[in-house]
C-alpha positions in Angstrom: 129.6 154.7 46.9 133.1 155.5 45.7 135.2 152.5 44.8 138.0 153.9 47.0 135.8 153.6 50.2 136.4 149.9 50.8 140.1 150.2 50.3 140.2 153.1 52.7 138.3 151.1 55.3 140.7 148.2 54.9 143.7 150.6 55.2 142.3 152.2 58.3 141.7 148.8 59.9 145.2 147.7 59.1 146.6 151.0 60.5 144.6 150.6 63.7 145.8 147.0 64.1 149.4 148.1 63.6 149.0 151.0 66.1 147.5 148.5 68.6 150.4 146.1 68.3 152.9 149.0 68.6 151.2 150.3 71.7 151.3 146.8 73.2 155.0 146.6 72.6 155.5 150.1 74.0 153.6 149.2 77.1 155.9 146.3 77.8 158.9 148.5 77.1 157.5 151.1 79.5 157.1 148.6 82.3 160.6 147.2 81.7 162.1 150.8 81.9 160.1 151.6 85.1 161.2 148.3 86.8 164.8 149.0 85.7 164.8 152.5 87.2 163.2 151.3 90.4 165.9 148.6 90.8 168.7 151.1 89.9 167.7 153.7 92.5 168.8 151.9 95.7 171.9 150.6 93.9 172.7 154.2 93.0 172.4 155.2 96.6 174.8 152.5 97.7 177.1 153.6 94.9 176.9 157.2 96.2 177.8 156.1 99.7 180.7 154.1 98.4 181.9 157.2 96.3 181.7 159.4 99.4 184.2 157.0 101.1 186.5 157.1 98.0 185.4 153.6 96.9 184.6 153.1 93.2 181.0 153.4 92.4 181.0 150.0 90.7 182.0 148.3 94.0 179.3 150.1 95.9 176.5 149.3 93.4 177.6 145.7 93.1 177.8 145.4 96.9 174.2 146.8 97.2 173.0 144.2 94.6 174.7 141.3 96.3 173.3 142.4 99.7 169.7 142.5 98.3 170.2 139.1 96.6 171.7 137.7 99.8 168.8 138.9 102.0 166.3 137.4 99.5 168.3 134.1 99.4 168.4 133.9 103.2 164.7 134.7 103.5 164.0 132.1 100.9 166.2 129.5 102.7 164.5 129.9 106.1 160.9 130.8 105.1 160.1 129.3 101.7 160.3 125.6 102.6 158.0 126.1 105.6 155.7 128.4 103.6 155.4 125.9 100.8 154.7 123.1 103.3 151.9 125.1 104.9 150.4 126.1 101.6 150.2 122.4 100.6 148.6 121.6 104.0 146.1 124.4 103.6 145.3 123.2 100.0 144.6 119.7 101.4 142.3 121.1 104.0 140.6 123.6 101.7 137.7 121.3 100.6 136.8 120.6 104.3 137.2 124.3 105.1 134.9 125.4 102.3 132.3 122.7 103.2 132.1 123.8 106.9 132.1 127.5 105.8 129.2 126.8 103.4 127.2 125.3 106.3 127.6 128.4 108.4 126.7 130.6 105.4 123.7 128.4 104.5 122.5 128.6 108.1 122.8 132.4 108.2 121.7 133.4 104.7 120.0 130.3 103.2 122.4 130.4 100.2 122.7 127.0 98.5 125.6 124.8 99.5 128.2 124.2 96.8 127.8 127.8 95.5 130.9 129.0 97.3 133.0 126.0 96.4 132.0 126.3 92.8 132.9 130.0 92.7 136.3 129.4 94.4 137.0 126.5 92.1 136.1 128.6 89.1 138.3 131.5 90.2 141.3 129.2 90.9 140.9 127.4 87.6 140.6 130.7 85.8 144.3 131.3 86.6 145.6 127.7 86.6 144.1 127.1 83.1 145.0 130.5 81.8 148.3 131.5 83.6 149.1 134.3 81.2 146.6 136.4 83.3 149.3 136.5 86.0 152.0 137.9 83.8 150.0 140.0 81.3 151.0 141.9 79.2 154.4 140.0 78.9 152.7 136.8 77.7 150.5 138.8 75.3 153.6 139.9 73.4 154.9 136.4 73.0 157.4 136.1 75.9 157.7 132.6 77.4 158.7 131.9 81.0 162.3 131.6 79.9 162.0 134.9 78.0 160.7 136.6 81.1 163.5 135.3 83.2 166.0 136.4 80.6 164.3 139.8 80.5 164.6 140.1 84.3 168.3 139.3 84.1 168.8 142.0 81.4 166.9 144.5 83.5 169.0 143.8 86.6 172.3 144.1 84.7 171.2 147.3 83.0 170.0 148.7 86.3 173.5 148.0 87.7 175.1 149.9 84.9 172.7 152.8 85.4 173.5 152.9 89.1 177.3 152.9 88.4 177.1 155.7 86.0 173.7 157.6 86.0 175.0 160.9 84.7 175.0 160.0 80.9 171.4 158.8 81.2 170.1 161.9 83.0 172.1 164.2 80.8 170.7 162.4 77.7 167.1 162.8 78.9 167.7 166.5 79.7 169.3 167.1 76.3 166.0 166.4 74.5 164.3 169.1 76.7 164.5 172.8 75.7 167.3 174.6 77.6 164.8 176.9 79.3 162.9 174.0 80.8 165.8 171.8 81.9 165.6 173.1 85.5 162.0 171.7 85.5 163.3 168.4 84.1 165.9 168.1 86.9 163.2 168.9 89.5 160.8 166.3 88.0 163.5 163.6 87.9 164.5 164.4 91.5 160.9 164.2 92.7 160.4 160.9 90.9 163.6 159.4 92.3 162.7 160.5 95.9 159.1 159.2 95.5 160.2 155.8 94.2 163.0 155.4 96.8 160.4 156.2 99.5 158.0 153.6 98.1 160.7 150.9 98.1 161.7 151.7 101.7 158.0 151.7 102.8 157.4 148.4 101.1 160.4 146.7 102.7 159.5 148.0 106.2 155.8 147.3 105.7 156.3 143.7 104.6 158.6 143.0 107.6 156.5 144.6 110.3 153.1 143.6 108.9 154.2 140.0 108.4 155.7 139.8 111.8 152.7 141.3 113.6 150.2 139.0 111.7 152.3 135.9 112.5 152.2 136.8 116.2 148.5 137.6 116.1 147.5 134.5 114.3 149.6 132.3 116.6 148.0 134.0 119.7 144.4 133.3 118.5 145.5 129.7 117.7 144.8 129.5 114.0 146.9 127.0 112.0 149.2 128.0 109.1 150.3 131.2 110.8 153.5 131.5 108.8 151.8 130.8 105.5 149.1 133.5 106.1 151.7 136.0 107.4 153.9 135.6 104.3 150.9 135.7 102.0 149.7 138.9 103.5 153.2 140.5 103.5 153.6 139.7 99.8 150.2 141.3 99.0 151.2 144.6 100.6 152.5 145.5 97.1 148.8 145.8 96.1 147.6 149.0 97.7 144.2 148.9 99.5 143.0 145.7 98.0 145.9 143.5 99.1 145.0 143.7 102.8 141.4 142.7 102.0 142.3 139.8 99.7 144.9 138.4 102.2 142.4 138.4 105.0 139.9 136.2 103.3 141.6 132.8 103.5 142.4 132.9 107.2 138.9 134.3 108.1 137.3 131.4 106.1 139.6 128.9 107.9 138.6 130.5 111.2 134.9 130.3 110.3 135.3 126.6 109.5 136.5 126.1 113.1 134.0 128.4 114.8 132.4 131.8 114.3 134.3 133.0 117.4 137.6 132.0 115.8 136.7 133.9 112.6 135.9 137.0 114.6 139.3 136.8 116.5 141.1 136.5 113.2 139.2 139.4 111.7 140.2 141.5 114.7 143.8 140.6 114.3 143.8 141.7 110.7 141.9 144.9 111.5 144.3 145.9 114.3 147.4 145.1 112.3 146.1 147.0 109.3 145.2 150.0 111.5 148.8 150.0 112.8 150.0 149.7 109.2 147.8 152.5 107.8 148.1 154.9 110.7 151.7 154.4 111.8 154.0 152.5 109.5 153.1 154.0 106.1 152.6 157.6 107.2 156.0 157.6 109.0 157.9 156.1 106.1 156.0 157.0 102.9 154.0 160.2 103.5 156.8 162.6 102.9 157.8 161.0 99.6 154.7 159.4 98.2 151.8 161.6 99.2 148.8 160.2 97.4 145.2 160.4 98.3 143.6 157.0 99.1 140.9 157.6 96.4 143.6 158.3 93.8 145.4 155.1 94.7 142.2 153.0 94.7 141.2 154.2 91.2 144.8 154.2 90.0 145.3 150.5 90.9 142.2 149.5 88.9 143.4 151.6 85.9 146.9 150.0 86.1 145.4 146.6 86.4 143.4 147.2 83.2 146.3 148.6 81.3 149.2 146.6 82.5 147.9 143.4 84.3 149.5 142.0 87.4 152.8 143.8 86.9 151.0 147.1 86.7 149.3 146.4 90.0 152.6 145.6 91.7 154.2 148.8 90.6 151.0 150.8 90.6 152.2 153.3 93.3 155.4 154.3 91.2 153.3 154.6 88.1 150.6 156.7 89.8 153.2 158.9 91.5 154.9 159.4 88.1 151.6 160.5 86.6 150.8 162.8 89.5 154.3 164.5 89.5 154.1 165.0 85.7 150.7 166.6 85.9 151.7 168.8 88.8 155.0 170.0 87.2 153.8 170.3 83.6 150.3 171.5 84.0 149.2 172.6 87.5 152.3 174.6 88.6 152.6 176.5 85.3 148.9 177.4 85.5 149.2 178.6 89.0 152.3 180.6 88.2 150.5 182.3 85.3 147.4 183.0 87.4 149.2 184.4 90.6 150.6 187.6 89.0 147.2 188.4 87.6 145.5 188.0 91.0 148.2 190.1 92.7 147.9 192.8 90.1 144.2 193.0 90.5 144.6 193.2 94.3 147.0 196.2 94.2 145.5 199.6 94.9 144.8 201.6 91.8 145.0 198.6 89.5 142.7 198.9 86.5 
């Protein structure tokens, strides 16, 4: 064996480690840029409206940001205290709820009691004892909670500047593209902006309507903690497909701890509301801008979770739509345009 082989192996290992660290940093940067652009898009729209009324763009963008922050603050003032109180009450009743649920499950399936409570406890402790799971990959690159808050402030301020003056940024991106392909670049950016704005609008409307319908439904069937479950379900709408399933589990278990009939009623409420959401709300608001097949979304969410953690799951639809648009514009459309003249030429009479 050559004496150089061990040194080459060490050098290769060091290079791979360096690449892995660099990719991890780039992933964090990519997420920050995506979040920044998503925040900038609605602010840019308010700036456009202000400019159309001869008001400086800066005032329009700032007014849009203050309006969003005001809505969040009002919602927090009226909803958060009651939500936190109901979460505490539900946590206090959780052992009793699990115990009664285990009895029903044991009677139906013969599964040992304590199995469910042990699994739930293990799942919860997995996040309480290892909180960086919730904010990966930010924790993995050494950002503390203070660092994450500071990063969010920087993202918001930068998004505000982008919304006030987006032209230099778009021109800068286009300048690195060959001149003959800049029309494609403009079309891609336009499609991405339209898709992400549609997703934001859909999420806002979906959270409001779904949370309201679930609150009414849970109150009608007489299940406690209606506000807590409705807010929890509304927040989980950011997780496509899986969010509705996850959010339905706690209220159904609570209903089962009261009676099987109550659990069935709660399940029906969630099924009806999710049918309204899937067949009415999202198609009307999102289908024209974010037209993704459910299978693509389901697989994409798992991929984003593996690559980017919880943040990737939350913005999975924008990331998936970005990937789909790039593939369509840079690969599928050029292939079709190259293939179509050949097919037409073969179909013409007398073509060789």
